[in-house]
C-alpha positions in Angstrom: 0.0 0.0 0.0 1.5 3.2 -1.0 1.8 5.9 1.6 0.1 9.2 0.7 2.5 11.8 -0.5 2.2 15.1 1.3 1.8 17.9 -1.1 2.7 21.5 -0.4 0.9 24.3 -2.2 3.0 27.2 -2.9 1.3 30.5 -3.5 3.3 32.7 -5.7 2.3 36.4 -5.5 2.2 38.3 -8.8 5.3 40.3 -9.6 5.2 43.8 -8.1 4.9 46.6 -10.7 8.2 48.3 -11.3 8.3 51.8 -9.8 7.5 54.4 -12.3 10.3 57.0 -12.6 9.1 60.5 -12.1 9.0 62.4 -15.3 12.1 64.4 -16.0 11.7 68.1 -15.8 13.1 70.0 -18.8 14.5 73.4 -18.0 14.9 75.9 -20.7 16.4 79.4 -20.3 14.9 82.2 -22.3 17.7 84.5 -23.4 17.5 87.8 -25.3 18.1 91.5 -25.2 15.9 93.9 -23.3 12.5 94.8 -24.8 12.3 91.7 -27.0 9.1 90.4 -25.6 10.7 87.5 -23.5 8.2 87.9 -20.6 5.2 88.1 -23.0 6.4 84.9 -24.8 7.0 83.0 -21.5 3.5 83.9 -20.2 1.9 83.1 -23.5 3.6 79.7 -23.7 2.7 78.6 -20.2 -0.4 80.5 -19.3 1.1 80.9 -15.8 2.2 83.8 -13.6 5.9 83.9 -12.9 7.6 82.7 -9.7 10.6 84.8 -8.7 13.5 82.8 -7.3 17.1 83.8 -6.5 20.0 82.5 -8.6 22.1 80.2 -6.6 25.0 82.0 -5.0 23.6 85.5 -5.6 20.8 87.9 -4.6 19.6 88.3 -8.2 16.3 86.8 -9.3 14.9 85.2 -12.4 11.3 84.6 -13.2 10.3 81.0 -13.6 7.2 79.7 -15.5 6.1 76.1 -15.5 3.8 74.2 -17.9 3.6 70.4 -17.5 7.1 69.0 -17.3 8.7 72.1 -18.8 10.2 74.9 -16.7 11.0 78.1 -18.6 13.4 80.5 -16.9 13.0 84.1 -18.1 16.5 85.5 -17.5 17.0 89.3 -17.2 17.3 91.1 -20.5 20.9 91.4 -21.8 22.1 94.9 -22.3 24.9 94.0 -24.7 28.4 95.2 -23.9 27.1 96.3 -20.5 28.3 95.3 -17.0 24.9 95.4 -15.3 24.2 92.9 -12.6 21.2 91.6 -14.5 23.2 91.1 -17.7 25.8 89.1 -15.7 22.9 87.0 -14.3 21.5 86.4 -17.8 24.9 85.3 -19.0 25.4 83.0 -16.0 22.1 81.4 -16.6 23.0 80.8 -20.2 26.2 79.0 -19.1 24.5 77.0 -16.5 21.9 75.3 -18.7 22.1 73.4 -22.0 18.8 74.2 -23.5 18.3 77.8 -24.7 15.3 79.6 -26.2 16.9 82.4 -28.0 14.7 85.4 -28.5 15.6 87.9 -31.2 13.7 90.9 -32.5 12.5 90.9 -36.1 13.0 94.6 -36.4 16.7 94.4 -35.7 17.2 90.7 -36.5 20.7 91.1 -38.0 22.1 92.9 -35.0 20.5 90.5 -32.5 21.8 87.4 -34.3 25.3 88.8 -34.5 25.4 89.6 -30.8 23.6 86.6 -29.4 24.5 83.6 -31.5 28.1 83.5 -30.3 26.8 83.3 -26.7 24.6 80.3 -27.5 27.3 78.4 -29.4 27.6 74.8 -28.1 24.2 74.9 -26.4 21.1 73.4 -27.9 17.8 75.1 -28.4 15.6 77.0 -30.8 15.3 80.6 -32.0 12.0 82.6 -31.7 11.8 85.8 -33.7 9.4 88.2 -32.0 7.8 91.4 -33.4 7.2 89.5 -36.6 4.1 91.6 -37.1 6.3 94.6 -37.8 7.8 92.8 -40.8 5.8 92.9 -44.0 5.1 89.2 -44.9 6.5 88.2 -48.2 8.2 85.2 -50.0 11.5 86.9 -49.4 11.2 87.2 -45.6 10.0 83.6 -45.3 12.8 82.4 -47.5 15.4 84.2 -45.4 14.2 82.3 -42.3 14.2 79.0 -44.2 17.8 79.6 -45.3 18.8 80.2 -41.7 17.2 76.9 -40.6 18.8 74.9 -43.4 22.2 76.4 -42.7 22.2 76.0 -38.9 19.8 73.0 -38.5 18.2 75.1 -35.7 14.4 75.9 -35.7 13.6 79.6 -36.3 10.0 80.4 -35.4 8.6 83.9 -36.2 5.8 85.1 -33.9 4.0 88.1 -32.4 4.6 87.2 -28.8 1.8 89.6 -27.7 -0.7 87.6 -29.7 0.6 84.1 -29.8 -1.6 81.7 -31.8 -2.3 78.3 -30.3 -0.6 76.7 -33.3 2.6 78.7 -32.7 2.5 77.9 -29.0 2.3 74.2 -29.8 5.1 74.5 -32.4 7.5 76.2 -29.9 6.8 73.7 -27.1 7.2 70.7 -29.5 10.4 72.1 -30.9 11.8 72.4 -27.4 11.4 68.6 -27.0 14.0 68.1 -29.7 16.3 71.1 -29.6 19.2 71.2 -32.0 22.7 72.3 -31.2 23.7 75.9 -32.1 26.7 75.8 -34.5 30.1 76.8 -33.1 31.0 78.9 -36.1 28.2 80.2 -38.3 27.6 83.6 -39.9 23.9 83.9 -41.0 23.2 85.5 -44.3 22.1 89.1 -43.4 18.3 89.7 -43.7 19.0 93.2 -44.9 16.2 95.0 -43.1 16.1 97.2 -40.1 12.8 98.7 -38.9 12.8 101.7 -36.5 9.7 102.9 -34.6 8.1 106.1 -35.7 9.5 109.1 -33.8 7.2 110.9 -31.4 7.4 114.2 -29.5 9.7 112.4 -27.0 12.4 112.5 -29.7 12.1 116.3 -30.2 15.5 117.8 -29.7 14.3 120.7 -27.6 11.0 119.6 -25.8 11.5 115.8 -25.7 13.4 115.8 -22.4 10.9 118.1 -20.7 8.0 115.9 -21.9 9.8 112.8 -20.6 10.3 114.4 -17.2 6.7 115.4 -17.0 5.6 111.9 -18.0 7.9 110.4 -15.3 6.5 112.7 -12.6 2.9 112.3 -13.5 2.4 108.8 -12.0 3.9 109.9 -8.7 1.7 113.0 -8.4 -1.5 111.2 -9.5 -0.8 108.2 -7.3 -0.1 110.2 -4.2 -3.1 112.5 -4.8 -5.6 109.7 -5.4 -4.3 107.5 -2.6 -4.3 110.3 -0.1 -7.9 111.1 -1.0 -8.9 107.5 -0.5 -6.9 107.3 2.7 -8.5 110.5 4.0 -11.9 108.7 3.8 -10.7 105.3 5.2 -8.4 106.5 8.0 -11.2 107.9 10.3 -13.2 104.8 9.8 -10.3 102.6 10.7 -9.3 104.7 13.7 -12.9 104.5 15.0 -12.8 100.7 14.5 -9.6 100.4 16.5 -10.8 102.5 19.4 -12.3 99.5 21.3 -9.0 97.6 20.8 -7.0 100.6 22.0 -9.1 100.7 25.2 -8.5 97.0 25.8 -4.7 97.3 25.2 -4.4 100.2 27.6 -4.5 97.8 30.5 -1.3 96.1 29.4 2.1 96.8 31.1 4.0 99.9 29.9 6.4 98.2 27.5 3.9 95.9 25.6 1.5 98.9 25.5 4.3 101.1 24.0 5.1 98.4 21.4 1.5 98.1 20.4 0.0 101.5 21.0 2.9 104.0 21.5 4.0 106.6 19.0 5.7 103.9 17.0 3.4 101.0 18.0 2.3 98.3 15.6 -1.3 99.3 15.9 -0.5 103.0 15.8 1.7 102.8 12.7 -0.2 99.9 11.0 -3.0 102.1 9.7 -0.5 104.7 8.4 1.2 101.9 6.4 -1.8 100.1 5.0 -4.2 103.0 4.6 -1.7 105.7 3.4 1.3 104.0 2.0 0.0 100.8 0.4 -2.6 102.5 -1.8 0.1 104.8 -3.1 2.5 102.0 -3.8 -0.2 99.9 -5.5 -1.4 102.8 -7.8 2.2 103.8 -8.6 3.1 100.2 -9.4 0.1 100.0 -11.8 1.2 103.2 -13.5 4.8 101.8 -13.9 3.4 98.5 -15.1 1.4 100.3 -17.8 4.5 102.3 -18.8 6.6 99.2 -19.1 4.0 97.1 -20.9 3.4 99.9 -23.4 7.1 100.4 -24.1 7.0 103.9 -22.8 9.7 103.4 -20.2 12.2 102.6 -22.9 11.2 105.7 -24.9 11.6 107.8 -21.8 15.0 106.2 -21.1 16.3 107.2 -24.6 14.8 110.7 -24.4 16.4 111.5 -21.1 19.7 109.9 -21.7 21.6 112.9 -23.2 20.5 115.2 -20.4 22.0 113.0 -17.7 25.6 112.4 -18.8 27.0 115.4 -16.8 25.6 113.8 -13.7 27.1 110.3 -14.3 23.7 108.7 -14.9 21.8 107.3 -17.9 18.1 107.5 -18.8 17.5 104.1 -17.4 18.9 105.3 -14.0 16.5 108.3 -13.8 13.6 106.0 -14.4 14.6 104.1 -11.2 15.1 107.3 -9.3 11.5 108.3 -10.1 10.4 104.8 -9.1 11.5 105.8 -5.6 8.6 108.2 -5.4 6.4 105.1 -4.8 8.8 103.2 -2.5 12.5 103.4 -2.3 12.9 99.7 -1.6 11.9 98.3 -5.1 13.7 101.3 -6.7 17.0 100.4 -5.0 16.5 96.7 -5.9 15.8 97.6 -9.5 19.2 99.3 -9.8 20.5 95.8 -10.5 19.7 96.7 -14.1 22.0 99.8 -14.0 25.5 99.8 -15.2 28.2 99.0 -12.7 29.6 102.4 -13.5 26.5 104.2 -12.4 24.6 101.9 -10.0 26.0 103.3 -6.8 25.4 106.8 -8.1 21.8 105.9 -8.9 21.3 104.4 -5.4 22.7 107.6 -3.9 20.2 109.7 -5.9 17.3 107.5 -4.8 18.3 107.7 -1.1 18.7 111.5 -1.4 16.1 112.8 -3.8 13.3 110.2 -4.2 10.5 111.4 -1.9 8.8 108.1 -1.2 5.0 107.8 -0.7 5.5 108.4 3.1 7.7 111.4 2.6 5.8 113.0 -0.2 2.4 112.4 1.4 3.6 113.8 4.7 5.2 116.8 3.0 1.9 117.6 1.3 0.1 117.2 4.7 2.4 119.7 6.4 2.0 122.3 3.6 -1.8 121.8 3.7 -2.0 122.1 7.5 -0.1 125.4 7.2 -2.5 126.6 4.5 0.5 126.9 2.1 -0.1 124.1 -0.5 1.8 126.2 -3.1 5.1 125.4 -1.2 5.2 122.1 -3.0 6.4 123.9 -6.1 9.6 125.4 -4.6 10.1 122.3 -2.5 10.2 120.0 -5.6 12.3 122.5 -7.5 14.9 122.7 -4.7 14.8 119.0 -4.2 15.5 118.4 -7.9 18.2 121.0 -8.1 20.1 119.8 -5.0 19.7 116.1 -6.1 21.4 116.9 -9.4 24.2 118.8 -7.7 24.7 116.0 -5.2 24.7 113.3 -7.9 27.2 115.2 -9.9 29.5 115.5 -6.9 29.3 111.8 -5.9 29.4 110.2 -9.3 32.7 108.8 -10.6 34.6 111.1 -13.0 34.7 108.3 -15.6 30.8 108.1 -15.6 30.6 111.8 -16.5 33.2 111.6 -19.2 32.1 112.3 -22.8 33.9 109.1 -23.8 31.6 107.0 -21.6 28.7 105.9 -23.8 26.6 104.8 -20.7 25.0 102.0 -22.7 21.2 102.0 -23.1 18.9 100.0 -25.3 17.4 101.5 -28.5 13.9 102.9 -28.4 11.2 100.4 -28.8 7.7 100.3 -30.3 4.8 101.8 -28.5 1.5 99.8 -28.1 -1.7 99.9 -26.1 -0.9 97.8 -23.0 -3.1 94.8 -22.2 -4.2 94.3 -18.6 -2.4 90.9 -18.3 0.9 92.6 -19.3 0.3 95.5 -16.9 -0.5 93.1 -14.0 2.6 90.9 -14.8 4.8 94.0 -14.6 3.1 95.3 -11.5 3.5 92.0 -9.6 7.3 92.4 -9.4 7.1 95.8 -7.7 4.4 94.7 -5.3 6.3 91.6 -4.4 9.4 93.6 -3.6 7.4 96.0 -1.4 5.5 93.3 0.5 8.4 90.9 1.0 11.2 93.4 1.6 9.8 96.7 2.9 7.0 95.5 5.2 9.1 93.0 7.3 11.7 95.7 7.8 9.0 98.2 8.7 7.7 95.9 11.4 11.2 95.4 12.8 11.9 99.1 12.9 8.6 99.8 14.5 9.5 97.3 17.3 13.0 98.9 17.8 11.7 102.5 17.7 9.0 101.7 20.3 11.6 100.3 22.7 13.9 103.3 22.2 10.9 105.6 22.7 9.9 103.7 25.9 13.5 104.1 27.2 13.3 107.9 26.5 16.3 107.8 24.2 14.5 109.5 21.2 13.4 112.4 23.4 16.9 112.7 24.9 18.5 112.8 21.4 16.1 115.4 20.3 16.9 117.5 23.4 20.6 117.2 22.5 20.2 118.7 19.0 17.7 121.4 20.0 20.5 124.0 20.1 21.6 123.0 16.6 18.3 124.0 15.1 19.4 127.6 15.4 22.0 127.0 12.7 19.2 126.4 10.2 17.2 129.4 11.5 14.7 126.9 13.0 13.2 126.9 16.5 14.0 124.0 19.0 10.5 122.5 18.2 11.9 121.4 14.8 14.4 118.9 16.4 12.0 116.1 17.1 10.5 116.0 13.6 14.0 115.9 12.1 15.0 113.0 14.4 11.8 111.0 13.8 12.0 111.6 10.0 15.4 110.0 10.0 13.8 106.8 11.3 10.7 107.0 9.2 9.9 109.7 6.7 6.3 110.2 8.0 7.9 111.6 11.2 8.1 115.0 9.5 4.3 115.1 10.0 5.1 116.5 13.5 5.8 119.8 11.7 2.0 119.9 11.2 1.2 120.1 14.9 -0.5 123.4 15.7 2.0 124.3 18.4 4.9 123.9 15.9 3.3 125.5 12.9 2.4 128.6 14.9 6.0 129.5 15.5 7.3 128.7 11.9 7.5 131.1 8.9 6.9 129.7 5.4 10.6 129.7 4.8 11.2 127.8 8.0 8.5 125.2 7.1 10.2 124.7 3.8 13.6 124.4 5.4 12.5 122.1 8.1 10.6 119.7 5.7 13.5 119.7 3.3 16.1 119.0 6.1 14.0 116.2 7.7 13.3 114.6 4.3 16.9 114.4 3.0 19.1 114.3 6.1 19.2 110.5 6.1 17.5 107.7 4.2 14.9 106.0 6.3 16.0 102.9 8.0 14.1 100.6 5.6 16.0 102.1 2.7 19.3 102.0 4.5 19.0 98.3 5.3 18.0 97.6 1.7 21.1 99.4 0.5 23.3 97.5 2.9 21.9 94.2 1.7 22.2 95.2 -2.0 25.7 96.6 -1.7 27.4 96.4 1.7 27.2 97.7 5.2 30.3 99.8 4.5 28.8 101.4 1.4 25.5 102.1 3.2 27.3 103.8 6.2 29.5 105.9 3.8 26.4 106.9 1.9 24.6 108.0 5.0 27.5 110.1 6.2 27.9 111.7 2.8 24.2 112.4 2.4 24.0 114.0 5.9 26.8 116.4 5.1 25.2 117.4 1.8 21.8 117.8 3.4 23.2 120.1 6.1 25.0 122.3 3.5 22.0 122.5 1.2 19.6 123.2 4.2 21.9 126.0 5.4 21.9 127.5 1.9 18.1 127.4 1.8 17.6 128.8 5.3 20.0 131.7 5.1 20.0 132.3 1.4 16.2 132.4 1.4 16.2 134.8 4.4 18.6 137.2 2.5 16.5 137.0 -0.7 13.3 137.4 1.3 
């Protein structure tokens, strides 16, 4: 009899699925000169808003756009043969990545190819020709592009980046999947055309510069006027709403109460920031966004350029100085696009002569409280004159030389700006304000509250009381001057009835001017230190204080003699 054989059933589990590798992200750097429509192209390709991120090892930022597995990095525009920080960043990005989307302008296609193709040699990518709508379509123009493609084996795609068709978008994205290497040695056959924008009044040899200055000042004046009107309505409502909270916080110990409700308390100064300053910055940023999206900024830059050589600046620098009338912080950061020869001079001009929304609004408030609104005209005139003199004195001699070309880009085409383009340009300024200025504002508010609680600010004001006589000012002017050196709205103390009653119109003008330019506010000073160095910021403050004292003495005693 056969014994039964034990059987063992073995259960074999099905093979586990192989882990799926995450899709590889493709990073493409968009490289081109300024005003070639790179940002418009990136936004049209992705349909996304940009994300600003710092370049590794630097404080400079590029805008990143993502669509699917593709990341497009919009590098700063190259100002060819320039040493601007943004140009260096663009070139660094070009070297750090292998895939390049080279953007050239159809109106100046020969110049752009000559300048940019050598930079892309050895990389792989495609070429997009923007502003193709400015070129008359013909068999000849299309044949030129085909010849370039055949000779280089690189895709050339002509588009109007402002109105990118879905088919063109798909063509560009598909071409980026299979980029071709840029030839090491290749001289494209010249297209032979060059298209310049139609001249406007800004190019008038006599009146163009004056019109450009008026157009630059217009956004600051309108933004401050409108925002102050809105704030005048909102501020009483906000103060009434905060009254119950103030009563509740009054039960706190003295130091927490000072930090929250004192002269520099968070709740005391918060409404001033969000009701008075933020609307001004937002409106001014929208104005600048419209100027940039329309191409007007580049036109103003070119129109003002010849006027500024004696002061060691270029037209692009003055645009940034005027930006400071909204907020000094984004204006200082934007000087990264200035030439290395003029950047520090431009920062000095912003710190000295750009009356930010706090300062300009407070100045108008003081003049209005004194029933002398007309003082704003001599104030702006003297501020402009002294800023130009100061800039001339602090600028390097090489920057003022007639042999220094102070590189700027050619004038661009004007167009009616679209809201999407305006908002994209506005976002950068607002991001800089909310991420840089407001955190520093909160820190300074905390420090100033503690110093005020300790009595150090009042003590310091008492020490300089006798010095006010040098400027033909009474001792009551000392405290506003001290406080304005911390925050520019401190000069509002000139509007107190007890102070105004002892001041003549010339003394009001002198006091407001001295308080406004003696030192940059702490937020601006810290931003300058971060952008340049602590040593540079300290030297700038000493130099500015000396200049402000001398100009204020000239105003006080020169005005008295003339009066």
